[in-house]
Rosetta silent file (secondary structure, phi, psi, omega in degrees, C-alpha in Angstrom):
SEQUENCE: XXXXXXXXXXXXXXXXXXXXXXXXXXXXXXXXXXXXXXXXXXXXXXXXXXXXXXXXXXXXXXXXXXXXXXXXXXXXXXXXXXXXXXXXXXXXXXXXXXXXXXXXXXXXXXXXXXXXXXXXXXXXXXXXXXXXXXXXXXXXXXXXXXXXXXXXXXXXXXXXXXXXXXXXXXXXXXXXXXXXXXXXXXXXXXXXXXXXXXXXXXXXXXXXXXXXXXXXXXXXXXXXXXXXXXXXXXXXXXXXXXXXXXXXXXXXXXXXXXXXXXXXXXXXXXXXXXXXXXXXXXXXXXXXXXXXXXXXXXXXX
SCORE:     score description
SCORE:     0.000 S_00000001
   1 L     0.000  146.922  179.271   48.019   57.862  107.722 S_00000001
   2 L   -98.089  -28.234  179.984   50.508   55.101  108.427 S_00000001
   3 L  -168.244  173.564  177.122   53.221   56.175  105.974 S_00000001
   4 E  -106.533  125.466  176.511   53.851   58.162  102.783 S_00000001
   5 E   -80.707  158.578 -179.611   53.890   56.275   99.496 S_00000001
   6 L   -97.976   48.179 -175.325   56.324   57.209   96.748 S_00000001
   7 L   -96.748    0.096 -178.628   53.607   57.671   94.121 S_00000001
   8 L  -134.802  122.558 -174.344   54.149   61.368   93.435 S_00000001
   9 H   -63.981  -37.040 -178.624   57.454   62.744   92.188 S_00000001
  10 H   -68.857  -36.547  177.323   56.970   66.181   93.715 S_00000001
  11 H   -69.739  -40.213  175.598   56.243   64.686   97.143 S_00000001
  12 H   -57.416  -45.500  179.765   59.240   62.370   96.803 S_00000001
  13 H   -63.190  -38.095  178.791   61.396   65.413   96.047 S_00000001
  14 H   -59.937  -47.447 -175.022   59.924   67.229   99.053 S_00000001
  15 H   -75.054  -37.362 -170.610   60.818   64.413  101.461 S_00000001
  16 H  -101.267  -16.401 -177.130   64.175   63.393  100.031 S_00000001
  17 H  -123.300  -44.206 -173.414   65.613   66.639   98.633 S_00000001
  18 H   -80.750  -51.002 -178.429   63.859   69.752   99.961 S_00000001
  19 L   -87.057  156.198  174.790   63.290   68.922  103.629 S_00000001
  20 L   -57.179  139.913 -177.851   66.001   67.604  105.987 S_00000001
  21 L   -97.972    0.016  178.258   66.268   63.823  105.744 S_00000001
  22 L   -61.354  127.243 -179.296   67.540   63.227  109.258 S_00000001
  23 L    86.548   -6.995  176.812   65.174   60.742  110.886 S_00000001
  24 E   -74.941  127.272 -176.575   63.465   59.823  107.602 S_00000001
  25 E  -130.609  155.930 -179.673   63.035   56.044  107.497 S_00000001
  26 E  -115.182  125.124  176.486   61.644   53.511  105.035 S_00000001
  27 L   -81.222  110.690 -172.511   59.480   50.623  106.251 S_00000001
  28 L   -93.669  -17.819  177.915   60.874   47.721  104.257 S_00000001
  29 L   -67.128  144.552 -174.863   58.755   44.866  105.617 S_00000001
  30 E   -77.846  170.575  173.100   55.901   43.939  103.239 S_00000001
  31 E  -105.276  122.275  176.158   52.134   44.263  103.598 S_00000001
  32 E   -98.285  176.602 -178.576   50.268   40.932  103.607 S_00000001
  33 E  -122.869  162.371  169.941   46.532   40.375  103.261 S_00000001
  34 E  -144.768  156.465 -175.737   43.790   38.549  105.163 S_00000001
  35 L  -109.001 -169.928 -176.645   40.224   37.624  104.260 S_00000001
  36 L   -60.821  -27.272  179.821   36.857   37.441  105.996 S_00000001
  37 L   -88.494    1.281 -179.495   37.877   34.179  107.678 S_00000001
  38 L    79.565   16.470  179.188   41.086   35.727  109.040 S_00000001
  39 L   -81.674  123.349 -177.610   43.306   33.686  106.667 S_00000001
  40 E   -90.305  135.952  178.700   46.607   35.494  106.108 S_00000001
  41 E  -133.019  151.992  176.269   48.236   35.401  102.673 S_00000001
  42 L   -67.439  126.368 -176.624   51.404   36.852  101.221 S_00000001
  43 L   -99.628  175.324  173.857   50.371   40.031   99.436 S_00000001
  44 L   -94.586  110.276 -179.883   51.738   42.073   96.609 S_00000001
  45 L   -85.852   91.993 -173.053   53.604   44.967   98.183 S_00000001
  46 L   -80.062   -9.760 -177.109   53.200   47.459   95.364 S_00000001
  47 L   -82.659  120.952  178.040   54.683   50.399   97.292 S_00000001
  48 L   -64.175  -37.868  178.835   58.281   51.132   96.319 S_00000001
  49 L  -137.966  149.692  172.743   58.701   53.048   99.562 S_00000001
  50 E  -129.946   88.987 -171.339   56.748   53.399  102.791 S_00000001
  51 E   -88.630  142.209  169.596   58.237   56.516  104.361 S_00000001
  52 E  -151.109 -169.731  178.147   57.827   57.823  107.877 S_00000001
  53 E  -127.057  153.168  177.219   60.052   59.494  110.492 S_00000001
  54 L   -57.236  -32.744 -179.689   61.555   58.231  113.718 S_00000001
  55 L   -96.320    9.744  176.995   59.602   60.996  115.451 S_00000001
  56 L    98.727  165.096 -174.931   56.392   60.351  113.476 S_00000001
  57 L   -70.226  -16.191  176.457   54.679   61.751  110.388 S_00000001
  58 L   -62.903  -13.973  176.937   53.987   65.092  112.110 S_00000001
  59 H   -59.813  -29.331 -179.914   57.603   65.819  111.244 S_00000001
  60 H   -60.131  -52.559 -179.467   56.458   66.764  107.720 S_00000001
  61 H   -63.490  -43.757 -178.745   54.391   69.695  108.990 S_00000001
  62 H   -61.320  -40.846 -179.229   57.019   70.690  111.548 S_00000001
  63 H   -72.762  -32.305  175.228   59.799   70.716  108.950 S_00000001
  64 H   -66.369  -45.236 -179.562   57.681   72.693  106.498 S_00000001
  65 H   -65.839  -28.980  178.810   56.902   75.329  109.163 S_00000001
  66 H   -64.703  -20.194 -177.189   60.608   75.517  110.045 S_00000001
  67 L   -93.255    5.356 -178.436   61.209   76.851  106.521 S_00000001
  68 L  -130.863  158.703  174.300   58.832   79.799  106.904 S_00000001
  69 L  -103.330   19.464  179.342   58.461   82.846  109.119 S_00000001
  70 L   -65.391  143.352  174.732   54.667   82.562  109.082 S_00000001
  71 L   -81.520  122.824 -179.100   52.855   83.091  112.392 S_00000001
  72 L  -109.994  118.946  178.814   51.051   79.884  113.334 S_00000001
  73 L  -105.009  113.743 -179.289   48.185   80.130  115.829 S_00000001
  74 L   -98.721  165.154  179.261   47.249   76.730  117.223 S_00000001
  75 L    56.402   36.071  177.554   44.233   75.718  119.305 S_00000001
  76 L  -118.267  105.297 -175.734   42.161   78.421  117.651 S_00000001
  77 L   -89.240  114.146  179.436   38.779   77.065  116.569 S_00000001
  78 E   -79.776  126.065 -178.280   37.243   79.145  113.790 S_00000001
  79 E  -100.443  -31.325 -177.635   33.451   79.364  114.130 S_00000001
  80 E  -150.693  154.478  178.398   32.510   81.685  111.269 S_00000001
  81 E  -128.020  150.599  179.920   33.881   83.303  108.141 S_00000001
  82 E  -142.142  143.941  178.660   32.853   86.493  106.354 S_00000001
  83 E  -111.948  123.459  174.355   33.724   88.011  103.005 S_00000001
  84 E  -104.647  105.316 -174.791   34.039   91.749  102.567 S_00000001
  85 L   -66.844  147.477  178.691   33.922   92.332   98.825 S_00000001
  86 L   -92.711 -153.992 -174.470   36.294   94.724   97.199 S_00000001
  87 L   -63.791  -24.148 -177.451   35.833   97.037   94.242 S_00000001
  88 L   -78.576   -6.928  179.538   34.951   94.103   92.015 S_00000001
  89 L    71.665 -154.982 -173.913   31.802   93.335   94.030 S_00000001
  90 L   -92.515   10.949 -173.510   30.427   89.799   94.305 S_00000001
  91 L  -103.820   44.150  176.022   31.121   88.674   90.758 S_00000001
  92 L    98.746   24.493 -178.518   34.497   87.041   90.989 S_00000001
  93 L   -72.067  157.558  175.287   36.546   89.854   92.457 S_00000001
  94 L  -121.990   20.252 -178.061   39.981   89.287   93.912 S_00000001
  95 L  -107.691   -1.086 -178.841   40.111   92.554   95.869 S_00000001
  96 L   -77.761  177.961  179.516   37.956   91.528   98.817 S_00000001
  97 E  -135.240  156.908 -178.147   39.103   90.487  102.243 S_00000001
  98 E  -108.308  143.247  176.108   38.259   87.701  104.656 S_00000001
  99 E  -128.140  140.460 -179.216   37.345   87.998  108.345 S_00000001
 100 E  -122.496  149.425  172.859   37.194   85.125  110.844 S_00000001
 101 E  -126.861  131.472 -177.348   35.616   84.739  114.281 S_00000001
 102 E   -92.818  179.870 -175.167   36.829   82.089  116.711 S_00000001
 103 L   -64.837  -20.454  178.152   34.933   80.120  119.345 S_00000001
 104 L   -92.974    4.811 -179.912   35.704   82.773  121.983 S_00000001
 105 L    84.624    4.564 -179.946   34.226   85.545  119.817 S_00000001
 106 L   -78.104  137.598  179.305   37.599   87.028  118.930 S_00000001
 107 E   -89.984  143.171  177.576   37.874   88.516  115.441 S_00000001
 108 E  -128.333  142.148  177.827   40.750   87.689  113.113 S_00000001
 109 E   121.072 -172.777    5.859   41.727   89.444  109.918 S_00000001
 110 E   -78.761  156.069  179.340   41.387   90.971  107.497 S_00000001
 111 E  -124.384  145.135  178.180   43.066   88.408  105.253 S_00000001
 112 L   -75.723  -31.909 -174.716   43.670   88.513  101.511 S_00000001
 113 L  -134.885  142.803  175.598   43.249   84.757  101.091 S_00000001
 114 E  -118.176  127.968  175.163   41.251   82.081  102.891 S_00000001
 115 E  -116.812  127.684 -179.163   42.317   78.427  102.847 S_00000001
 116 E  -113.172  114.293 -179.314   39.915   75.755  104.131 S_00000001
 117 L  -120.873   11.407  172.923   41.464   72.371  104.911 S_00000001
 118 L   -68.021  165.680  171.690   39.039   70.620  107.308 S_00000001
 119 L   -53.373  156.193 -174.609   37.286   67.466  106.053 S_00000001
 120 H   -51.467  -47.479 -177.804   34.462   68.240  103.609 S_00000001
 121 H   -60.895  -34.444  178.988   31.583   67.973  106.154 S_00000001
 122 H   -77.420  -30.499  172.166   33.270   70.470  108.493 S_00000001
 123 H   -66.150  -38.059  174.980   34.033   72.753  105.572 S_00000001
 124 H   -56.552  -45.031 -178.856   30.335   72.555  104.704 S_00000001
 125 H   -58.696  -41.038  179.762   29.460   73.809  108.199 S_00000001
 126 H   -70.012  -40.252 -179.938   31.667   76.858  107.742 S_00000001
 127 H   -69.181  -36.974 -176.875   30.349   77.612  104.266 S_00000001
 128 H   -63.371  -31.092 -176.839   26.710   77.141  105.252 S_00000001
 129 L  -105.565    6.249 -174.970   26.942   79.877  107.887 S_00000001
 130 L   -69.936  141.776  171.906   29.393   82.130  106.052 S_00000001
 131 E   -86.960   80.891 -174.147   28.598   85.798  105.559 S_00000001
 132 L  -146.943   99.144 -173.327   29.499   85.598  101.881 S_00000001
 133 L   -87.825   77.266  178.647   26.955   86.876   99.399 S_00000001
 134 L  -151.504  142.932 -178.547   28.066   85.103   96.236 S_00000001
 135 H   -61.155  -30.080 -177.554   26.606   82.247   94.178 S_00000001
 136 H   -63.648  -29.259  178.892   29.970   80.493   94.288 S_00000001
 137 H   -63.346  -47.492  179.654   29.584   79.988   98.041 S_00000001
 138 H   -64.370  -36.801  179.879   26.407   77.947   97.632 S_00000001
 139 H   -68.115  -42.235  178.473   27.936   75.966   94.775 S_00000001
 140 H   -66.303  -40.362  176.385   31.072   75.122   96.775 S_00000001
 141 H   -59.054  -46.261 -179.873   28.932   74.158   99.747 S_00000001
 142 H   -63.824  -40.369  179.612   26.808   71.850   97.575 S_00000001
 143 H   -65.292  -40.406  179.747   29.890   70.302   96.001 S_00000001
 144 H   -67.666  -33.165  177.874   31.475   69.624   99.396 S_00000001
 145 H   -63.613  -24.312 -178.328   28.233   67.993  100.593 S_00000001
 146 L   -77.829  -11.007 -179.611   28.576   65.440   97.810 S_00000001
 147 L   -81.197  123.039 -179.988   31.844   64.087   99.245 S_00000001
 148 L  -100.951  154.735 -174.874   31.250   60.903  101.239 S_00000001
 149 E  -129.205  151.511  167.268   33.517   59.565  103.969 S_00000001
 150 E   -95.249  137.994  175.835   34.497   56.314  105.615 S_00000001
 151 E   -94.842  136.761 -179.230   34.513   56.268  109.411 S_00000001
 152 E  -131.019  127.678  174.435   37.436   54.518  111.106 S_00000001
 153 E  -110.269  127.204 -171.267   37.781   53.548  114.801 S_00000001
 154 E  -120.824  137.203  172.364   41.341   52.643  115.808 S_00000001
 155 E  -114.101  140.931  175.836   42.823   50.796  118.772 S_00000001
 156 E  -112.822  122.555 -172.896   46.496   50.907  119.749 S_00000001
 157 E  -121.251  123.433 -179.651   47.638   47.770  121.593 S_00000001
 158 E  -109.265  143.398  179.510   50.973   47.435  123.382 S_00000001
 159 E  -135.637  143.315 -178.747   52.619   44.197  124.507 S_00000001
 160 L   -85.953   33.743  178.529   55.812   43.609  126.542 S_00000001
 161 L  -149.401  163.244 -178.076   57.042   40.968  124.093 S_00000001
 162 L   -89.843  150.148  170.774   58.115   40.685  120.471 S_00000001
 163 L  -110.025  132.246  179.968   56.067   39.228  117.639 S_00000001
 164 L  -101.001   98.933 -179.760   57.917   37.265  115.004 S_00000001
 165 L  -135.638  151.182 -178.012   56.130   37.920  111.720 S_00000001
 166 L   -86.753    7.656 -175.469   57.430   38.377  108.147 S_00000001
 167 E  -130.757  158.663  174.252   55.245   41.430  107.443 S_00000001
 168 E   -83.228  -39.141 -175.263   54.797   44.993  108.575 S_00000001
 169 E  -150.939  164.832  175.479   51.019   45.033  108.216 S_00000001
 170 E  -123.695  135.446  176.187   47.922   43.092  107.211 S_00000001
 171 E  -122.929  135.949  179.295   45.106   44.526  105.086 S_00000001
 172 E   -83.938  108.331 -171.845   41.688   42.988  104.689 S_00000001
 173 L   -83.839  -25.495 -179.553   41.205   42.878  100.928 S_00000001
 174 L   -90.534   -3.022  176.575   37.657   41.500  100.709 S_00000001
 175 L    60.781   20.830 -177.438   36.340   44.146  103.162 S_00000001
 176 L  -108.556    4.134  177.133   34.262   41.490  104.929 S_00000001
 177 L   -99.609  154.475  179.138   36.189   41.285  108.204 S_00000001
 178 L   -63.103  -28.624 -179.748   35.480   43.482  111.235 S_00000001
 179 E  -101.680  137.095  179.630   39.106   44.632  111.108 S_00000001
 180 E  -101.254  -27.092 -171.056   40.472   46.462  108.075 S_00000001
 181 E  -157.651  135.272  174.578   44.150   46.948  108.958 S_00000001
 182 E  -131.460  119.784 -178.074   46.702   45.683  111.494 S_00000001
 183 E  -121.327  142.514  178.043   50.131   47.325  111.554 S_00000001
 184 E   -99.239  101.902 -176.062   53.229   46.475  113.585 S_00000001
 185 H   -64.806  -20.935  178.713   54.725   49.794  114.680 S_00000001
 186 H   -66.940  -12.556  175.530   57.930   48.055  115.756 S_00000001
 187 H   -78.318   -9.793  176.679   58.762   47.747  112.050 S_00000001
 188 L   -95.541  113.615 -177.205   59.246   51.519  111.974 S_00000001
 189 L   -52.739  131.588  177.418   62.750   52.341  113.201 S_00000001
 190 L    86.926   -2.214 -175.691   62.709   54.369  116.408 S_00000001
 191 L   -91.251  -33.486 -174.162   59.031   53.845  117.224 S_00000001
 192 L  -135.027  133.204  177.691   59.024   50.917  119.671 S_00000001
 193 L   -60.991  151.734  176.886   61.760   49.748  122.098 S_00000001
 194 L   -56.360  143.713  177.706   63.407   46.395  121.421 S_00000001
 195 L    83.905    4.923 -179.784   61.595   43.439  122.928 S_00000001
 196 L  -126.116  165.331  176.583   58.151   45.086  122.699 S_00000001
 197 E  -132.847  144.380  175.793   55.275   45.158  120.223 S_00000001
 198 E  -138.285  116.767 -177.827   52.765   47.871  119.354 S_00000001
 199 E  -104.921  132.874  171.032   49.844   47.094  117.081 S_00000001
 200 E  -103.937  113.462 -173.694   47.709   49.723  115.357 S_00000001
 201 E  -113.197  114.640  178.771   44.355   48.094  114.645 S_00000001
 202 E  -102.818  122.154  176.234   41.888   49.916  112.383 S_00000001
 203 E   -71.022  155.862  174.488   38.354   48.582  112.355 S_00000001
 204 L   -68.374  160.772 -176.894   36.487   48.362  109.065 S_00000001
 205 H   -57.204  -43.160 -178.889   34.044   51.166  108.184 S_00000001
 206 H   -63.186  -46.928  178.181   30.886   49.195  108.958 S_00000001
 207 H   -62.188  -41.322 -177.636   32.142   48.098  112.376 S_00000001
 208 H   -62.067  -42.731  179.198   33.415   51.603  113.073 S_00000001
 209 H   -66.525  -43.571 -177.670   30.042   53.211  112.378 S_00000001
 210 H   -63.530  -35.188 -173.059   28.169   50.587  114.397 S_00000001
 211 H  -110.489    7.634 -171.177   30.444   50.882  117.443 S_00000001
 212 L   -54.700  -40.813 -176.049   31.628   54.492  117.195 S_00000001
 213 L   -99.149    8.595  176.082   29.788   55.657  120.304 S_00000001
 214 L   -70.076  161.899  176.251   30.247   52.455  122.328 S_00000001
 215 L   -56.730  129.054 -177.794   32.424   52.553  125.484 S_00000001
 216 H   -53.810  -41.479 -178.049   36.072   52.733  124.309 S_00000001
 217 H   -63.138  -31.777  177.168   37.215   49.941  126.649 S_00000001
 218 H   -69.297  -44.526  178.715   34.615   47.628  125.104 S_00000001
 219 H   -62.557  -45.032 -179.357   35.755   48.464  121.578 S_00000001
 220 H   -60.988  -44.399 -179.718   39.432   48.019  122.457 S_00000001
 221 H   -62.694  -41.037 -179.634   38.775   44.606  124.048 S_00000001
 222 H   -68.354  -41.939  178.757   36.807   43.419  121.033 S_00000001
 223 H   -67.283  -35.104  175.481   39.427   44.613  118.542 S_00000001
 224 H   -62.789  -41.587  179.146   42.169   42.954  120.609 S_00000001
 225 H   -66.433  -41.071  178.384   40.268   39.659  120.483 S_00000001
 226 H   -65.019  -39.703  178.053   39.713   39.980  116.729 S_00000001
 227 H   -64.993  -41.202  177.207   43.409   40.755  116.237 S_00000001
 228 H   -59.723  -37.136  179.708   44.416   37.729  118.281 S_00000001
 229 H   -68.594  -40.732 -179.710   42.262   35.593  116.030 S_00000001
 230 H   -68.053  -42.479 -176.430   43.812   36.912  112.804 S_00000001
 231 H   -85.956   -7.029 -179.851   47.389   36.588  114.090 S_00000001
 232 L    65.415   36.307 -176.274   46.759   33.278  115.859 S_00000001
 233 L  -130.188   99.485 -177.438   48.130   34.606  119.153 S_00000001
 234 H   -60.434  -32.671 -177.267   45.820   34.202  122.161 S_00000001
 235 H   -65.997  -14.623  178.589   48.062   36.388  124.328 S_00000001
 236 H   -72.873   -9.206  176.340   47.202   39.378  122.137 S_00000001
 237 H   -73.004   -9.746 -173.555   43.796   39.531  123.859 S_00000001
 238 L  -128.833   70.395  176.794   45.547   41.025  126.904 S_00000001
 239 L   -67.275  151.389 -178.640   47.606   44.132  126.007 S_00000001
 240 L   -86.460  -19.049  166.250   49.390   45.808  128.933 S_00000001
 241 E  -154.035  155.697 -175.508   48.352   49.274  127.796 S_00000001
 242 E  -140.465  163.768  170.613   46.091   50.677  125.101 S_00000001
 243 E  -143.605  171.031 -178.554   44.983   53.828  123.381 S_00000001
 244 E  -156.789  158.048  176.923   42.203   54.604  120.941 S_00000001
 245 E  -159.210  135.184  174.787   40.984   57.178  118.475 S_00000001
 246 E  -110.364  137.525  174.507   37.910   57.526  116.293 S_00000001
 247 E  -120.033  104.951  179.919   37.853   59.458  113.034 S_00000001
 248 E   -65.949  -35.301  178.332   34.301   60.096  111.878 S_00000001
 249 E  -115.652   72.211 -172.817   35.633   61.630  108.671 S_00000001
 250 E   -82.993  -53.554 -172.058   38.668   59.421  108.114 S_00000001
 251 E  -134.063  123.166  176.880   38.860   58.706  104.399 S_00000001
 252 E   -70.493  138.250  177.804   37.011   60.421  101.530 S_00000001
 253 L   -85.315  -20.772 -178.952   35.282   58.042   99.156 S_00000001
 254 L  -152.121  172.766 -178.862   35.270   60.542   96.294 S_00000001
 255 L  -103.950  166.144 -179.971   36.578   63.946   95.359 S_00000001
 256 L   -81.779  155.227  178.523   34.923   67.341   95.119 S_00000001
 257 L   -65.707  127.791 -175.399   33.832   68.851   91.807 S_00000001
 258 H   -64.847  -34.884 -177.490   36.756   70.760   90.326 S_00000001
 259 H   -60.262  -40.488  179.700   34.581   73.508   88.832 S_00000001
 260 H   -67.588  -36.213  178.973   33.310   74.591   92.244 S_00000001
 261 H   -66.791  -45.200 -179.124   36.839   74.625   93.645 S_00000001
 262 H   -65.230  -39.414 -179.336   38.180   76.734   90.753 S_00000001
 263 H   -64.432  -39.575  178.658   35.290   79.209   90.970 S_00000001
 264 H   -65.111  -34.270  179.448   35.926   79.742   94.690 S_00000001
 265 H   -62.578  -27.665  176.563   39.594   80.418   93.989 S_00000001
 266 L   -65.663  -18.573  177.237   38.514   83.415   91.907 S_00000001
 267 L  -103.646   16.582  179.959   37.245   84.847   95.212 S_00000001
 268 L    62.563   33.117  172.843   40.533   84.014   96.991 S_00000001
 269 E  -118.757  116.516 -177.826   38.943   81.026   98.770 S_00000001
 270 E  -116.001  133.772  172.153   40.887   77.809   98.396 S_00000001
 271 E  -107.576  144.536 -176.299   39.891   74.373   99.634 S_00000001
 272 L  -152.094  159.014 -179.123   42.522   71.676  100.004 S_00000001
 273 L   136.184 -178.137 -177.984   43.088   68.198  101.320 S_00000001
 274 H   -64.710  -29.736  179.340   42.646   64.582  100.269 S_00000001
 275 H   -72.165  -20.446  173.550   38.958   65.215   99.485 S_00000001
 276 H   -84.031  -38.863  175.936   40.027   67.864   96.975 S_00000001
 277 H   -66.143  -28.626  179.654   42.695   65.591   95.535 S_00000001
 278 L    82.515   19.031 -179.843   40.097   62.840   95.237 S_00000001
 279 L  -145.556  125.857 -175.957   42.380   60.196   96.762 S_00000001
 280 L   -83.593   62.079  179.788   42.491   59.132  100.422 S_00000001
 281 L  -134.572  144.882 -179.229   46.292   59.017  100.542 S_00000001
 282 H   -63.035  -39.966 -179.594   48.770   61.198  102.396 S_00000001
 283 H   -64.165  -33.007  178.773   50.899   61.769   99.310 S_00000001
 284 H   -69.665  -40.319  177.397   47.830   62.973   97.419 S_00000001
 285 H   -64.417  -41.469  178.481   46.934   65.409  100.206 S_00000001
 286 H   -62.784  -44.850 -179.594   50.522   66.683  100.315 S_00000001
 287 H   -63.415  -41.545  178.134   50.617   67.199   96.546 S_00000001
 288 H   -63.152  -39.058  176.925   47.322   69.051   96.652 S_00000001
 289 H   -63.970  -41.886  178.393   48.685   71.263   99.429 S_00000001
 290 H   -63.968  -44.247  179.846   51.836   72.021   97.455 S_00000001
 291 H   -65.366  -41.009  179.894   49.868   72.874   94.326 S_00000001
 292 H   -67.774  -38.885  176.967   47.397   75.026   96.245 S_00000001
 293 H   -62.328  -40.100  177.968   50.183   76.850   98.025 S_00000001
 294 H   -65.206  -43.327  178.547   51.820   77.592   94.707 S_00000001
 295 H   -62.951  -41.077  179.904   48.530   78.835   93.248 S_00000001
 296 H   -63.463  -44.537  179.990   47.963   81.032   96.298 S_00000001
 297 H   -61.436  -40.005  179.833   51.440   82.552   96.055 S_00000001
 298 H   -66.669  -35.875 -179.144   50.919   83.355   92.384 S_00000001
 299 H   -68.810  -23.805 -177.883   47.591   85.038   93.121 S_00000001
 300 H   -94.650   -9.332 -175.433   49.268   87.322   95.645 S_00000001
 301 L   -81.799    0.000    0.000   52.271   88.220   93.492 S_00000001
């Protein structure tokens, strides 16, 4: 995600009222568009706010965790899940417990509630191998398999000079260009030193799939050349340092069936994320997380 939109009142309240606002900034420069030929046009910036933090969007998670005494175990890769049914058996009981096993073979649990927030395909992998003898498991697995994703390959390009442009970002609206998004990180207060430029260049889904496993330096060079063409700046072909990241499961194209999600919740298994919300936006994922957290708390009270 590049920023948080102000499209959900509860998320707006979270950022501006509930959590500390120190370091919260609004990107005020507009988003323009470009087409398959690389022609840039003034766009309609429909977002009232484009929020981020001087220290980055990870501040949202950090500030949320600061408000709880929960024990957070990082760098723990869960390999398998198991359900030990309670007195209610396999027919929708809420008395069972969950057990997890990590990649090192260490057991975790028992837990009263299980929350699954990986992208749908990775959630499918966990459900497919789960020791959970209930019809709802197969239904949730099948529902998650139906969620399709866009793949995005991203290059980060740094330059030791400023770019004078009237926009924060460019988005390819006809989806026919190799590049889908170009953002100027220097428009975010606190992100880039004065006199420098940092471009985040997201390739379009088709290009990303085709080149996902190509050598990163080749992909970065090609995206830098494409960016130079769109911005009309030949010197952008030669960044002084770069970074890159590929997301095979970047953006869900559709949402999961609500019935399968609700049925799993009766077994104290909750799935959450943008693929559950049905919208590939950070504010939608946050709202889904807030609602799921509230539902979980009520189930335990």
